[in-house]
Gaussian input, Z-matrix of N, CA and C with variables (Angstrom, degrees):
# hf/3-21g

backbone

0 1
 N
 C     1     B1
 C     2     B2     1     A1
 N     3     B3     2     A2     1     D1
 C     4     B4     3     A3     2     D2
 C     5     B5     4     A4     3     D3
 N     6     B6     5     A5     4     D4
 C     7     B7     6     A6     5     D5
 C     8     B8     7     A7     6     D6
 N     9     B9     8     A8     7     D7
 C    10    B10     9     A9     8     D8
 C    11    B11    10    A10     9     D9
 N    12    B12    11    A11    10    D10
 C    13    B13    12    A12    11    D11
 C    14    B14    13    A13    12    D12
 N    15    B15    14    A14    13    D13
 C    16    B16    15    A15    14    D14
 C    17    B17    16    A16    15    D15
 N    18    B18    17    A17    16    D16
 C    19    B19    18    A18    17    D17
 C    20    B20    19    A19    18    D18
 N    21    B21    20    A20    19    D19
 C    22    B22    21    A21    20    D20
 C    23    B23    22    A22    21    D21
 N    24    B24    23    A23    22    D22
 C    25    B25    24    A24    23    D23
 C    26    B26    25    A25    24    D24
 N    27    B27    26    A26    25    D25
 C    28    B28    27    A27    26    D26
 C    29    B29    28    A28    27    D27
 N    30    B30    29    A29    28    D28
 C    31    B31    30    A30    29    D29
 C    32    B32    31    A31    30    D30
 N    33    B33    32    A32    31    D31
 C    34    B34    33    A33    32    D32
 C    35    B35    34    A34    33    D33
 N    36    B36    35    A35    34    D34
 C    37    B37    36    A36    35    D35
 C    38    B38    37    A37    36    D36
 N    39    B39    38    A38    37    D37
 C    40    B40    39    A39    38    D38
 C    41    B41    40    A40    39    D39
 N    42    B42    41    A41    40    D40
 C    43    B43    42    A42    41    D41
 C    44    B44    43    A43    42    D42
 N    45    B45    44    A44    43    D43
 C    46    B46    45    A45    44    D44
 C    47    B47    46    A46    45    D45
 N    48    B48    47    A47    46    D46
 C    49    B49    48    A48    47    D47
 C    50    B50    49    A49    48    D48
 N    51    B51    50    A50    49    D49
 C    52    B52    51    A51    50    D50
 C    53    B53    52    A52    51    D51
 N    54    B54    53    A53    52    D52
 C    55    B55    54    A54    53    D53
 C    56    B56    55    A55    54    D54
 N    57    B57    56    A56    55    D55
 C    58    B58    57    A57    56    D56
 C    59    B59    58    A58    57    D57
 N    60    B60    59    A59    58    D58
 C    61    B61    60    A60    59    D59
 C    62    B62    61    A61    60    D60
 N    63    B63    62    A62    61    D61
 C    64    B64    63    A63    62    D62
 C    65    B65    64    A64    63    D63
 N    66    B66    65    A65    64    D64
 C    67    B67    66    A66    65    D65
 C    68    B68    67    A67    66    D66
 N    69    B69    68    A68    67    D67
 C    70    B70    69    A69    68    D68
 C    71    B71    70    A70    69    D69
 N    72    B72    71    A71    70    D70
 C    73    B73    72    A72    71    D71
 C    74    B74    73    A73    72    D72
 N    75    B75    74    A74    73    D73
 C    76    B76    75    A75    74    D74
 C    77    B77    76    A76    75    D75
 N    78    B78    77    A77    76    D76
 C    79    B79    78    A78    77    D77
 C    80    B80    79    A79    78    D78
 N    81    B81    80    A80    79    D79
 C    82    B82    81    A81    80    D80
 C    83    B83    82    A82    81    D81
 N    84    B84    83    A83    82    D82
 C    85    B85    84    A84    83    D83
 C    86    B86    85    A85    84    D84
 N    87    B87    86    A86    85    D85
 C    88    B88    87    A87    86    D86
 C    89    B89    88    A88    87    D87
 N    90    B90    89    A89    88    D88
 C    91    B91    90    A90    89    D89
 C    92    B92    91    A91    90    D90
 N    93    B93    92    A92    91    D91
 C    94    B94    93    A93    92    D92
 C    95    B95    94    A94    93    D93
 N    96    B96    95    A95    94    D94
 C    97    B97    96    A96    95    D95
 C    98    B98    97    A97    96    D96
 N    99    B99    98    A98    97    D97
 C   100   B100    99    A99    98    D98
 C   101   B101   100   A100    99    D99
 N   102   B102   101   A101   100   D100
 C   103   B103   102   A102   101   D101
 C   104   B104   103   A103   102   D102
 N   105   B105   104   A104   103   D103
 C   106   B106   105   A105   104   D104
 C   107   B107   106   A106   105   D105
 N   108   B108   107   A107   106   D106
 C   109   B109   108   A108   107   D107
 C   110   B110   109   A109   108   D108
 N   111   B111   110   A110   109   D109
 C   112   B112   111   A111   110   D110
 C   113   B113   112   A112   111   D111
 N   114   B114   113   A113   112   D112
 C   115   B115   114   A114   113   D113
 C   116   B116   115   A115   114   D114
 N   117   B117   116   A116   115   D115
 C   118   B118   117   A117   116   D116
 C   119   B119   118   A118   117   D117
 N   120   B120   119   A119   118   D118
 C   121   B121   120   A120   119   D119
 C   122   B122   121   A121   120   D120
 N   123   B123   122   A122   121   D121
 C   124   B124   123   A123   122   D122
 C   125   B125   124   A124   123   D123
 N   126   B126   125   A125   124   D124
 C   127   B127   126   A126   125   D125
 C   128   B128   127   A127   126   D126
 N   129   B129   128   A128   127   D127
 C   130   B130   129   A129   128   D128
 C   131   B131   130   A130   129   D129
 N   132   B132   131   A131   130   D130
 C   133   B133   132   A132   131   D131
 C   134   B134   133   A133   132   D132
 N   135   B135   134   A134   133   D133
 C   136   B136   135   A135   134   D134
 C   137   B137   136   A136   135   D135
 N   138   B138   137   A137   136   D136
 C   139   B139   138   A138   137   D137
 C   140   B140   139   A139   138   D138
 N   141   B141   140   A140   139   D139
 C   142   B142   141   A141   140   D140
 C   143   B143   142   A142   141   D141
 N   144   B144   143   A143   142   D142
 C   145   B145   144   A144   143   D143
 C   146   B146   145   A145   144   D144
 N   147   B147   146   A146   145   D145
 C   148   B148   147   A147   146   D146
 C   149   B149   148   A148   147   D147
 N   150   B150   149   A149   148   D148
 C   151   B151   150   A150   149   D149
 C   152   B152   151   A151   150   D150
 N   153   B153   152   A152   151   D151
 C   154   B154   153   A153   152   D152
 C   155   B155   154   A154   153   D153
 N   156   B156   155   A155   154   D154
 C   157   B157   156   A156   155   D155
 C   158   B158   157   A157   156   D156
 N   159   B159   158   A158   157   D157
 C   160   B160   159   A159   158   D158
 C   161   B161   160   A160   159   D159
 N   162   B162   161   A161   160   D160
 C   163   B163   162   A162   161   D161
 C   164   B164   163   A163   162   D162
 N   165   B165   164   A164   163   D163
 C   166   B166   165   A165   164   D164
 C   167   B167   166   A166   165   D165
 N   168   B168   167   A167   166   D166
 C   169   B169   168   A168   167   D167
 C   170   B170   169   A169   168   D168
 N   171   B171   170   A170   169   D169
 C   172   B172   171   A171   170   D170
 C   173   B173   172   A172   171   D171
 N   174   B174   173   A173   172   D172
 C   175   B175   174   A174   173   D173
 C   176   B176   175   A175   174   D174
 N   177   B177   176   A176   175   D175
 C   178   B178   177   A177   176   D176
 C   179   B179   178   A178   177   D177
 N   180   B180   179   A179   178   D178
 C   181   B181   180   A180   179   D179
 C   182   B182   181   A181   180   D180
 N   183   B183   182   A182   181   D181
 C   184   B184   183   A183   182   D182
 C   185   B185   184   A184   183   D183
 N   186   B186   185   A185   184   D184
 C   187   B187   186   A186   185   D185
 C   188   B188   187   A187   186   D186
 N   189   B189   188   A188   187   D187
 C   190   B190   189   A189   188   D188
 C   191   B191   190   A190   189   D189
 N   192   B192   191   A191   190   D190
 C   193   B193   192   A192   191   D191
 C   194   B194   193   A193   192   D192
 N   195   B195   194   A194   193   D193
 C   196   B196   195   A195   194   D194
 C   197   B197   196   A196   195   D195
 N   198   B198   197   A197   196   D196
 C   199   B199   198   A198   197   D197
 C   200   B200   199   A199   198   D198
 N   201   B201   200   A200   199   D199
 C   202   B202   201   A201   200   D200
 C   203   B203   202   A202   201   D201
 N   204   B204   203   A203   202   D202
 C   205   B205   204   A204   203   D203
 C   206   B206   205   A205   204   D204
 N   207   B207   206   A206   205   D205
 C   208   B208   207   A207   206   D206
 C   209   B209   208   A208   207   D207
 N   210   B210   209   A209   208   D208
 C   211   B211   210   A210   209   D209
 C   212   B212   211   A211   210   D210
 N   213   B213   212   A212   211   D211
 C   214   B214   213   A213   212   D212
 C   215   B215   214   A214   213   D213
 N   216   B216   215   A215   214   D214
 C   217   B217   216   A216   215   D215
 C   218   B218   217   A217   216   D216
 N   219   B219   218   A218   217   D217
 C   220   B220   219   A219   218   D218
 C   221   B221   220   A220   219   D219
 N   222   B222   221   A221   220   D220
 C   223   B223   222   A222   221   D221
 C   224   B224   223   A223   222   D222
 N   225   B225   224   A224   223   D223
 C   226   B226   225   A225   224   D224
 C   227   B227   226   A226   225   D225
 N   228   B228   227   A227   226   D226
 C   229   B229   228   A228   227   D227
 C   230   B230   229   A229   228   D228
 N   231   B231   230   A230   229   D229
 C   232   B232   231   A231   230   D230
 C   233   B233   232   A232   231   D231
 N   234   B234   233   A233   232   D232
 C   235   B235   234   A234   233   D233
 C   236   B236   235   A235   234   D234
 N   237   B237   236   A236   235   D235
 C   238   B238   237   A237   236   D236
 C   239   B239   238   A238   237   D237
 N   240   B240   239   A239   238   D238
 C   241   B241   240   A240   239   D239
 C   242   B242   241   A241   240   D240
 N   243   B243   242   A242   241   D241
 C   244   B244   243   A243   242   D242
 C   245   B245   244   A244   243   D243
 N   246   B246   245   A245   244   D244
 C   247   B247   246   A246   245   D245
 C   248   B248   247   A247   246   D246
 N   249   B249   248   A248   247   D247
 C   250   B250   249   A249   248   D248
 C   251   B251   250   A250   249   D249
 N   252   B252   251   A251   250   D250
 C   253   B253   252   A252   251   D251
 C   254   B254   253   A253   252   D252
 N   255   B255   254   A254   253   D253
 C   256   B256   255   A255   254   D254
 C   257   B257   256   A256   255   D255
 N   258   B258   257   A257   256   D256
 C   259   B259   258   A258   257   D257
 C   260   B260   259   A259   258   D258
 N   261   B261   260   A260   259   D259
 C   262   B262   261   A261   260   D260
 C   263   B263   262   A262   261   D261
 N   264   B264   263   A263   262   D262
 C   265   B265   264   A264   263   D263
 C   266   B266   265   A265   264   D264
 N   267   B267   266   A266   265   D265
 C   268   B268   267   A267   266   D266
 C   269   B269   268   A268   267   D267
 N   270   B270   269   A269   268   D268
 C   271   B271   270   A270   269   D269
 C   272   B272   271   A271   270   D270
 N   273   B273   272   A272   271   D271
 C   274   B274   273   A273   272   D272
 C   275   B275   274   A274   273   D273
 N   276   B276   275   A275   274   D274
 C   277   B277   276   A276   275   D275
 C   278   B278   277   A277   276   D276
 N   279   B279   278   A278   277   D277
 C   280   B280   279   A279   278   D278
 C   281   B281   280   A280   279   D279
 N   282   B282   281   A281   280   D280
 C   283   B283   282   A282   281   D281
 C   284   B284   283   A283   282   D282
 N   285   B285   284   A284   283   D283
 C   286   B286   285   A285   284   D284
 C   287   B287   286   A286   285   D285
 N   288   B288   287   A287   286   D286
 C   289   B289   288   A288   287   D287
 C   290   B290   289   A289   288   D288
 N   291   B291   290   A290   289   D289
 C   292   B292   291   A291   290   D290
 C   293   B293   292   A292   291   D291
 N   294   B294   293   A293   292   D292
 C   295   B295   294   A294   293   D293
 C   296   B296   295   A295   294   D294
 N   297   B297   296   A296   295   D295
 C   298   B298   297   A297   296   D296
 C   299   B299   298   A298   297   D297
 N   300   B300   299   A299   298   D298
 C   301   B301   300   A300   299   D299
 C   302   B302   301   A301   300   D300
 N   303   B303   302   A302   301   D301
 C   304   B304   303   A303   302   D302
 C   305   B305   304   A304   303   D303
 N   306   B306   305   A305   304   D304
 C   307   B307   306   A306   305   D305
 C   308   B308   307   A307   306   D306
 N   309   B309   308   A308   307   D307
 C   310   B310   309   A309   308   D308
 C   311   B311   310   A310   309   D309
 N   312   B312   311   A311   310   D310
 C   313   B313   312   A312   311   D311
 C   314   B314   313   A313   312   D312
 N   315   B315   314   A314   313   D313
 C   316   B316   315   A315   314   D314
 C   317   B317   316   A316   315   D315
 N   318   B318   317   A317   316   D316
 C   319   B319   318   A318   317   D317
 C   320   B320   319   A319   318   D318

   B1=1.4265
   B2=1.5329
   B3=1.2941
   B4=1.4571
   B5=1.5301
   B6=1.3274
   B7=1.4607
   B8=1.5260
   B9=1.2878
   B10=1.4617
   B11=1.5225
   B12=1.3334
   B13=1.4725
   B14=1.5302
   B15=1.3116
   B16=1.4590
   B17=1.5228
   B18=1.3347
   B19=1.4657
   B20=1.5232
   B21=1.2801
   B22=1.4627
   B23=1.5278
   B24=1.3013
   B25=1.4629
   B26=1.5301
   B27=1.3171
   B28=1.4560
   B29=1.5181
   B30=1.2959
   B31=1.4617
   B32=1.5220
   B33=1.2867
   B34=1.4625
   B35=1.5261
   B36=1.3178
   B37=1.4538
   B38=1.5265
   B39=1.3227
   B40=1.4625
   B41=1.5199
   B42=1.2999
   B43=1.4532
   B44=1.5287
   B45=1.2979
   B46=1.4613
   B47=1.5299
   B48=1.3283
   B49=1.4616
   B50=1.5312
   B51=1.3260
   B52=1.4671
   B53=1.5251
   B54=1.3118
   B55=1.4625
   B56=1.5336
   B57=1.3144
   B58=1.4600
   B59=1.5349
   B60=1.3380
   B61=1.4700
   B62=1.5238
   B63=1.3007
   B64=1.4586
   B65=1.5353
   B66=1.3217
   B67=1.4764
   B68=1.5312
   B69=1.3215
   B70=1.4691
   B71=1.5221
   B72=1.3246
   B73=1.4658
   B74=1.5224
   B75=1.3191
   B76=1.4648
   B77=1.5308
   B78=1.3195
   B79=1.4661
   B80=1.5235
   B81=1.3274
   B82=1.4619
   B83=1.5249
   B84=1.3361
   B85=1.4667
   B86=1.5295
   B87=1.3146
   B88=1.4675
   B89=1.5241
   B90=1.3177
   B91=1.4646
   B92=1.5216
   B93=1.3246
   B94=1.4656
   B95=1.5268
   B96=1.3275
   B97=1.4579
   B98=1.5224
   B99=1.3219
   B100=1.4583
   B101=1.5235
   B102=1.3233
   B103=1.4605
   B104=1.5298
   B105=1.2943
   B106=1.4648
   B107=1.5222
   B108=1.3100
   B109=1.4637
   B110=1.5320
   B111=1.3380
   B112=1.4678
   B113=1.5281
   B114=1.3242
   B115=1.4610
   B116=1.5265
   B117=1.3347
   B118=1.4611
   B119=1.5240
   B120=1.3216
   B121=1.4597
   B122=1.5308
   B123=1.3351
   B124=1.4646
   B125=1.5244
   B126=1.3356
   B127=1.4655
   B128=1.5255
   B129=1.3213
   B130=1.4677
   B131=1.5314
   B132=1.3331
   B133=1.4659
   B134=1.5273
   B135=1.3276
   B136=1.4641
   B137=1.5239
   B138=1.3396
   B139=1.4692
   B140=1.5227
   B141=1.3342
   B142=1.4637
   B143=1.5290
   B144=1.3364
   B145=1.4602
   B146=1.5215
   B147=1.3319
   B148=1.4663
   B149=1.5227
   B150=1.3248
   B151=1.4644
   B152=1.5257
   B153=1.3324
   B154=1.4618
   B155=1.5289
   B156=1.3286
   B157=1.4653
   B158=1.5222
   B159=1.3316
   B160=1.4570
   B161=1.5235
   B162=1.3107
   B163=1.4569
   B164=1.5278
   B165=1.3242
   B166=1.4674
   B167=1.5283
   B168=1.3308
   B169=1.4645
   B170=1.5226
   B171=1.3079
   B172=1.4598
   B173=1.5216
   B174=1.3421
   B175=1.4610
   B176=1.5260
   B177=1.3329
   B178=1.4654
   B179=1.5196
   B180=1.3331
   B181=1.4636
   B182=1.5268
   B183=1.3237
   B184=1.4639
   B185=1.5207
   B186=1.3144
   B187=1.4605
   B188=1.5166
   B189=1.3377
   B190=1.4538
   B191=1.5135
   B192=1.3269
   B193=1.4655
   B194=1.5280
   B195=1.3326
   B196=1.4613
   B197=1.5192
   B198=1.3294
   B199=1.4533
   B200=1.5117
   B201=1.3392
   B202=1.4600
   B203=1.5200
   B204=1.3272
   B205=1.4593
   B206=1.5235
   B207=1.3475
   B208=1.4565
   B209=1.5206
   B210=1.3364
   B211=1.4659
   B212=1.5207
   B213=1.3271
   B214=1.4651
   B215=1.5132
   B216=1.3149
   B217=1.4572
   B218=1.5193
   B219=1.3185
   B220=1.4604
   B221=1.5207
   B222=1.3316
   B223=1.4608
   B224=1.5202
   B225=1.3264
   B226=1.4618
   B227=1.5212
   B228=1.3363
   B229=1.4606
   B230=1.5273
   B231=1.3181
   B232=1.4612
   B233=1.5198
   B234=1.3359
   B235=1.4593
   B236=1.5188
   B237=1.3212
   B238=1.4586
   B239=1.5240
   B240=1.3289
   B241=1.4616
   B242=1.5230
   B243=1.3256
   B244=1.4631
   B245=1.5218
   B246=1.3144
   B247=1.4633
   B248=1.5250
   B249=1.3164
   B250=1.4671
   B251=1.5326
   B252=1.3210
   B253=1.4681
   B254=1.5255
   B255=1.3337
   B256=1.4613
   B257=1.5215
   B258=1.3353
   B259=1.4659
   B260=1.5223
   B261=1.3238
   B262=1.4606
   B263=1.5230
   B264=1.3269
   B265=1.4628
   B266=1.5229
   B267=1.3235
   B268=1.4591
   B269=1.5200
   B270=1.3013
   B271=1.4572
   B272=1.5358
   B273=1.3441
   B274=1.4684
   B275=1.5265
   B276=1.3403
   B277=1.4605
   B278=1.5235
   B279=1.3152
   B280=1.4630
   B281=1.5235
   B282=1.3365
   B283=1.4605
   B284=1.5193
   B285=1.3437
   B286=1.4592
   B287=1.5206
   B288=1.3171
   B289=1.4577
   B290=1.5240
   B291=1.3169
   B292=1.4620
   B293=1.5210
   B294=1.3258
   B295=1.4583
   B296=1.5227
   B297=1.3236
   B298=1.4654
   B299=1.5293
   B300=1.3172
   B301=1.4532
   B302=1.5161
   B303=1.3088
   B304=1.4683
   B305=1.5210
   B306=1.3283
   B307=1.4663
   B308=1.5258
   B309=1.3240
   B310=1.4661
   B311=1.5272
   B312=1.3235
   B313=1.4676
   B314=1.5207
   B315=1.3318
   B316=1.4610
   B317=1.5204
   B318=1.3150
   B319=1.4738
   B320=1.4980
   A1=111.90
   A2=118.10
   A3=121.06
   A4=112.27
   A5=116.96
   A6=120.39
   A7=111.21
   A8=119.04
   A9=122.91
   A10=112.07
   A11=121.04
   A12=119.05
   A13=112.89
   A14=119.54
   A15=121.74
   A16=111.13
   A17=117.76
   A18=120.58
   A19=111.38
   A20=118.02
   A21=121.32
   A22=110.42
   A23=118.39
   A24=121.23
   A25=112.18
   A26=119.67
   A27=121.04
   A28=111.29
   A29=119.39
   A30=121.54
   A31=110.21
   A32=117.61
   A33=121.04
   A34=110.61
   A35=118.11
   A36=120.60
   A37=111.22
   A38=118.57
   A39=121.04
   A40=110.28
   A41=116.91
   A42=120.91
   A43=110.40
   A44=116.99
   A45=120.96
   A46=111.20
   A47=117.85
   A48=119.70
   A49=111.25
   A50=117.29
   A51=120.07
   A52=109.96
   A53=116.22
   A54=119.99
   A55=111.25
   A56=117.78
   A57=119.27
   A58=111.44
   A59=118.23
   A60=121.40
   A61=112.23
   A62=117.56
   A63=121.26
   A64=112.73
   A65=121.08
   A66=119.08
   A67=113.12
   A68=117.98
   A69=119.96
   A70=110.87
   A71=116.48
   A72=120.51
   A73=109.75
   A74=117.16
   A75=121.02
   A76=111.01
   A77=117.98
   A78=121.30
   A79=110.47
   A80=117.56
   A81=120.55
   A82=110.82
   A83=117.35
   A84=120.57
   A85=110.76
   A86=116.76
   A87=120.35
   A88=110.24
   A89=116.76
   A90=121.51
   A91=110.37
   A92=117.28
   A93=122.40
   A94=110.62
   A95=117.15
   A96=120.08
   A97=113.19
   A98=118.36
   A99=119.63
   A100=113.95
   A101=118.26
   A102=120.73
   A103=113.04
   A104=117.21
   A105=120.95
   A106=111.84
   A107=118.46
   A108=121.66
   A109=112.48
   A110=120.40
   A111=118.95
   A112=113.26
   A113=116.77
   A114=120.26
   A115=110.39
   A116=117.57
   A117=120.55
   A118=110.82
   A119=116.97
   A120=120.98
   A121=110.71
   A122=116.48
   A123=120.59
   A124=111.24
   A125=117.43
   A126=121.14
   A127=110.65
   A128=117.19
   A129=121.13
   A130=110.44
   A131=117.12
   A132=120.80
   A133=111.32
   A134=117.37
   A135=121.28
   A136=110.73
   A137=117.09
   A138=120.96
   A139=110.95
   A140=116.65
   A141=120.25
   A142=110.91
   A143=117.04
   A144=120.74
   A145=110.68
   A146=117.56
   A147=120.64
   A148=111.30
   A149=117.48
   A150=120.72
   A151=111.81
   A152=117.13
   A153=121.11
   A154=113.15
   A155=118.27
   A156=120.32
   A157=111.10
   A158=115.13
   A159=120.98
   A160=109.07
   A161=114.68
   A162=120.63
   A163=108.77
   A164=116.87
   A165=126.39
   A166=114.02
   A167=119.28
   A168=121.01
   A169=108.75
   A170=116.42
   A171=121.69
   A172=107.97
   A173=116.44
   A174=121.08
   A175=111.24
   A176=114.68
   A177=123.10
   A178=107.10
   A179=116.14
   A180=120.07
   A181=109.36
   A182=115.54
   A183=120.01
   A184=111.54
   A185=117.97
   A186=122.22
   A187=113.41
   A188=117.71
   A189=121.35
   A190=114.75
   A191=117.78
   A192=121.53
   A193=108.71
   A194=115.88
   A195=121.58
   A196=108.39
   A197=116.47
   A198=119.98
   A199=112.18
   A200=113.87
   A201=121.19
   A202=108.66
   A203=116.87
   A204=122.16
   A205=109.08
   A206=115.44
   A207=121.39
   A208=110.41
   A209=116.58
   A210=121.86
   A211=108.81
   A212=114.94
   A213=121.54
   A214=110.31
   A215=116.34
   A216=121.52
   A217=106.87
   A218=118.27
   A219=120.10
   A220=113.12
   A221=118.10
   A222=120.36
   A223=114.69
   A224=117.63
   A225=120.54
   A226=111.88
   A227=114.63
   A228=122.78
   A229=107.20
   A230=116.24
   A231=120.81
   A232=107.42
   A233=115.31
   A234=121.34
   A235=110.04
   A236=115.77
   A237=121.41
   A238=107.20
   A239=116.28
   A240=120.94
   A241=111.64
   A242=116.46
   A243=123.02
   A244=106.50
   A245=117.77
   A246=120.48
   A247=110.12
   A248=116.65
   A249=125.23
   A250=114.08
   A251=118.40
   A252=122.06
   A253=107.51
   A254=114.91
   A255=120.27
   A256=109.57
   A257=115.87
   A258=121.05
   A259=108.64
   A260=114.74
   A261=121.85
   A262=107.49
   A263=116.92
   A264=121.01
   A265=109.56
   A266=115.07
   A267=119.04
   A268=109.06
   A269=115.50
   A270=120.88
   A271=111.78
   A272=116.58
   A273=120.17
   A274=112.48
   A275=118.28
   A276=121.42
   A277=112.33
   A278=117.85
   A279=121.30
   A280=108.04
   A281=115.72
   A282=118.90
   A283=113.26
   A284=117.57
   A285=118.30
   A286=111.24
   A287=114.48
   A288=121.75
   A289=107.98
   A290=116.29
   A291=121.85
   A292=110.26
   A293=115.24
   A294=119.97
   A295=109.43
   A296=115.95
   A297=120.61
   A298=109.71
   A299=116.58
   A300=121.90
   A301=114.60
   A302=118.31
   A303=120.92
   A304=110.72
   A305=117.21
   A306=120.12
   A307=111.68
   A308=118.01
   A309=120.89
   A310=110.72
   A311=117.44
   A312=120.77
   A313=112.41
   A314=117.98
   A315=121.44
   A316=113.82
   A317=119.34
   A318=121.16
   A319=110.59
   D1=-26.91
   D2=178.73
   D3=-81.26
   D4=-20.25
   D5=-178.21
   D6=-75.49
   D7=-38.52
   D8=-178.13
   D9=-58.31
   D10=-47.07
   D11=177.72
   D12=-64.74
   D13=-29.58
   D14=179.63
   D15=-67.28
   D16=-41.17
   D17=177.56
   D18=-68.05
   D19=-34.34
   D20=178.88
   D21=-64.90
   D22=-36.85
   D23=-179.72
   D24=-69.99
   D25=-34.95
   D26=-179.64
   D27=-67.97
   D28=-35.63
   D29=178.35
   D30=-65.57
   D31=-40.43
   D32=179.46
   D33=-67.92
   D34=-34.01
   D35=-178.92
   D36=-71.34
   D37=-32.88
   D38=176.25
   D39=-65.36
   D40=-39.14
   D41=177.63
   D42=-68.53
   D43=-37.73
   D44=179.12
   D45=-67.98
   D46=-35.24
   D47=178.81
   D48=-68.30
   D49=-34.16
   D50=174.96
   D51=-65.59
   D52=-40.64
   D53=179.84
   D54=-66.30
   D55=-26.34
   D56=177.81
   D57=-74.09
   D58=-23.44
   D59=176.22
   D60=-82.79
   D61=-17.92
   D62=-177.47
   D63=-58.44
   D64=-44.48
   D65=176.68
   D66=-62.64
   D67=-35.64
   D68=178.09
   D69=-66.26
   D70=-39.35
   D71=177.46
   D72=-64.50
   D73=-41.68
   D74=178.90
   D75=-64.34
   D76=-41.77
   D77=178.63
   D78=-63.76
   D79=-40.88
   D80=177.79
   D81=-63.26
   D82=-41.92
   D83=179.42
   D84=-63.39
   D85=-42.53
   D86=178.35
   D87=-64.43
   D88=-43.94
   D89=177.83
   D90=-58.74
   D91=-42.87
   D92=-179.56
   D93=-60.40
   D94=-49.20
   D95=-174.84
   D96=-76.42
   D97=-24.16
   D98=-179.54
   D99=-94.24
   D100=-24.99
   D101=-174.47
   D102=-116.42
   D103=-57.70
   D104=-170.37
   D105=-75.86
   D106=-45.78
   D107=-176.54
   D108=-60.83
   D109=-47.49
   D110=177.88
   D111=-62.12
   D112=-34.95
   D113=178.55
   D114=-66.26
   D115=-40.86
   D116=177.55
   D117=-65.23
   D118=-38.52
   D119=179.75
   D120=-64.93
   D121=-42.75
   D122=178.95
   D123=-64.95
   D124=-40.18
   D125=178.25
   D126=-64.66
   D127=-37.57
   D128=178.70
   D129=-66.08
   D130=-40.99
   D131=177.96
   D132=-65.00
   D133=-39.56
   D134=178.29
   D135=-64.71
   D136=-42.67
   D137=177.31
   D138=-61.14
   D139=-41.69
   D140=179.47
   D141=-65.17
   D142=-39.74
   D143=178.48
   D144=-64.92
   D145=-42.41
   D146=179.81
   D147=-66.48
   D148=-36.23
   D149=178.40
   D150=-70.11
   D151=-27.14
   D152=-177.08
   D153=-91.41
   D154=2.76
   D155=179.79
   D156=-60.71
   D157=140.61
   D158=178.68
   D159=-133.75
   D160=166.93
   D161=176.59
   D162=-61.52
   D163=143.16
   D164=-179.88
   D165=75.47
   D166=6.15
   D167=172.20
   D168=-72.36
   D169=143.05
   D170=176.46
   D171=-98.93
   D172=129.67
   D173=-172.20
   D174=-135.52
   D175=163.66
   D176=171.55
   D177=-118.57
   D178=135.20
   D179=177.50
   D180=-88.11
   D181=171.35
   D182=177.89
   D183=-65.90
   D184=-21.10
   D185=177.33
   D186=-87.14
   D187=-3.34
   D188=178.25
   D189=94.49
   D190=4.88
   D191=179.76
   D192=-79.47
   D193=132.64
   D194=179.67
   D195=-108.11
   D196=132.95
   D197=-179.94
   D198=-160.72
   D199=176.19
   D200=179.32
   D201=-109.74
   D202=135.88
   D203=-179.03
   D204=-70.80
   D205=126.21
   D206=179.44
   D207=-106.84
   D208=-45.41
   D209=-179.71
   D210=-134.84
   D211=150.21
   D212=179.58
   D213=-134.38
   D214=145.03
   D215=161.58
   D216=-144.34
   D217=-169.87
   D218=-172.70
   D219=-64.77
   D220=-35.27
   D221=-175.16
   D222=-110.54
   D223=-27.74
   D224=-172.28
   D225=-124.13
   D226=155.77
   D227=177.81
   D228=-133.48
   D229=137.03
   D230=173.86
   D231=-100.04
   D232=122.58
   D233=179.73
   D234=-106.34
   D235=139.46
   D236=172.70
   D237=-97.86
   D238=116.68
   D239=-178.44
   D240=-86.75
   D241=-39.66
   D242=173.36
   D243=-156.00
   D244=-171.60
   D245=-178.24
   D246=-59.43
   D247=126.04
   D248=178.21
   D249=60.28
   D250=22.10
   D251=175.94
   D252=-123.40
   D253=109.10
   D254=-179.24
   D255=-126.23
   D256=146.22
   D257=175.08
   D258=-129.42
   D259=152.46
   D260=177.76
   D261=-106.59
   D262=123.47
   D263=-179.79
   D264=-129.40
   D265=163.48
   D266=173.69
   D267=-73.34
   D268=146.66
   D269=-178.72
   D270=-60.98
   D271=-36.33
   D272=-178.11
   D273=-71.61
   D274=-8.89
   D275=178.57
   D276=-81.63
   D277=-3.22
   D278=178.27
   D279=-85.89
   D280=126.15
   D281=-176.65
   D282=-97.96
   D283=-32.53
   D284=177.96
   D285=-159.42
   D286=159.00
   D287=177.39
   D288=-101.15
   D289=137.80
   D290=-179.50
   D291=-97.46
   D292=165.26
   D293=175.57
   D294=-71.52
   D295=151.33
   D296=178.84
   D297=-60.64
   D298=137.43
   D299=178.01
   D300=89.72
   D301=0.74
   D302=179.94
   D303=-63.63
   D304=-41.26
   D305=-179.68
   D306=-65.89
   D307=-39.56
   D308=-179.76
   D309=-67.45
   D310=-36.29
   D311=-178.73
   D312=-71.07
   D313=-24.17
   D314=-176.91
   D315=-97.91
   D316=0.07
   D317=179.90
   D318=-84.69

């Protein structure tokens, strides 16, 4: 008669231990949707922008340099900063693409 109540208590404790993990699972889900997911989305958009680069696109580098794309290959981009001034940078150093005519409007 004393054994039956002991087995009943162990089943309830297993259920209670699962319920104690539920807040941790909820915190992880919130962390995922507020922190990790937006970062992955932004990285995907940046990759798509870098893949879509074409000659004569106007871009800004991560260092703040503004130029026009002259040559492209898989890893490097040649930017024209002004007349007869070109630099070679890594493709991943480009942070954003500008609208056409931005360089002419700012000269």
